[in-house]
N, C-alpha and C positions, 0 to 999 in steps of 0.2 A: 612145566616151566619152572617149577619150584626150586630146582637146583641151579638155575641160571641166575646171573647177577641182575640187579635192578635195571641196569642199563640195557642188557639184552632183552629182558622182559618188556621194557618200555619200547624198544625198537620193534619187537614182534607185535606188541599191542598197537603201535602206530601203523604198522603194515596192515593189520586187520581192520583198523579204522579206515584206512585209505580204501580198502576193498568194500567193506560192509556199510560204511556211512557215506563216504564220498562217491562210491560207485565205480572206482577205478579197478575194474575187473581185469582178468588176464587178457581177454579180447581187446579191451581198451588199451592196455599196455602194449600189446602186440601190434597196434597200429602205428607205433612210433618207429621211424626209420632214420631219423637224423640226430641221434644222440640226445633226444629231449630229456630222458630220465637222468642220465649222468650230468647233463648240463644243469638241471634243476638242483640236483644234489650238490654240485659244485658251487652253485650260486648261494645256497643256504650255508655251506661251509665257508665260502668267502665272506659272507655277512658276519660270521662269527670271528673270522680272522681279522677283518678290517674294522669292524665296528663293535665287537664284543666288549671291548674295554669301556664303552660308554654306557652299557646296560645298567650297571650297578647304580650309577648316579642319575641317569636320564633314560629310564626304560621306554618312555614314550618317544623319545628321539630315535632310539634304536629301532623301535617298531615302525616308525614312520619313514624309515630309509627306503628309497626307491630302488627297485631292481635295476641291474645293468642291462645292457643290450644282449648280454649272454643268456639272460633268462629266456627260456624257450616258449613261454606262453604269454597270454595277455596279462597286463599288469594287475588285473583284478584277482589273479590267482597267486600273486606274491603277497605273503602274509608273515613276515618275521615275528617271532614271539619272544624268545629269550635264547641266549646262546645254547643252553642245554637242549631246549625243545627243538631248536633248529638243527642241531647235530643229530638228534633222534630222528627227525624227519628226513634228513639227508641220508642217514643209514638205511632207513626203511625204503626210501626211493632207490637206493643202490641195490637193495635186495630185489626190488621189482625189476630192475634192469638185468640183474644176474639171472633171475627166473625167466625173463623174456629171452635172453640169449640161450638158455638151456632149452626152452621150448623150440626156438628156431633151429637149433642144432639137431634136436630129436626129430623134428619134422623133416629136415634135410636128410637125415640118416634113413628115415622111413621111406622117403621118396627115392633115395639114392640107390 
């Protein structure tokens, strides 16, 4: 990973954290069938778009923002941190979704 940018390394490290620390394995990701992963990524991105401006002066207010109804999981899983950290998480969640789609396609091809 040394030739990659800090941003890419951070996204890959976040994806590994999601798997190894949070326990969001590929089997876990494969259970999603209603766009939960892209919705979560979009919600973190929307947090940055809509509320990122407030972080510099009022980080606690940014972090206390409530997720919209678009958030796919229970509110206890919504945890905005900072605009950059939220974009890193969004990118890592999108990687999880792309990997899930790849596995789904490979399984269909193998069965097909």
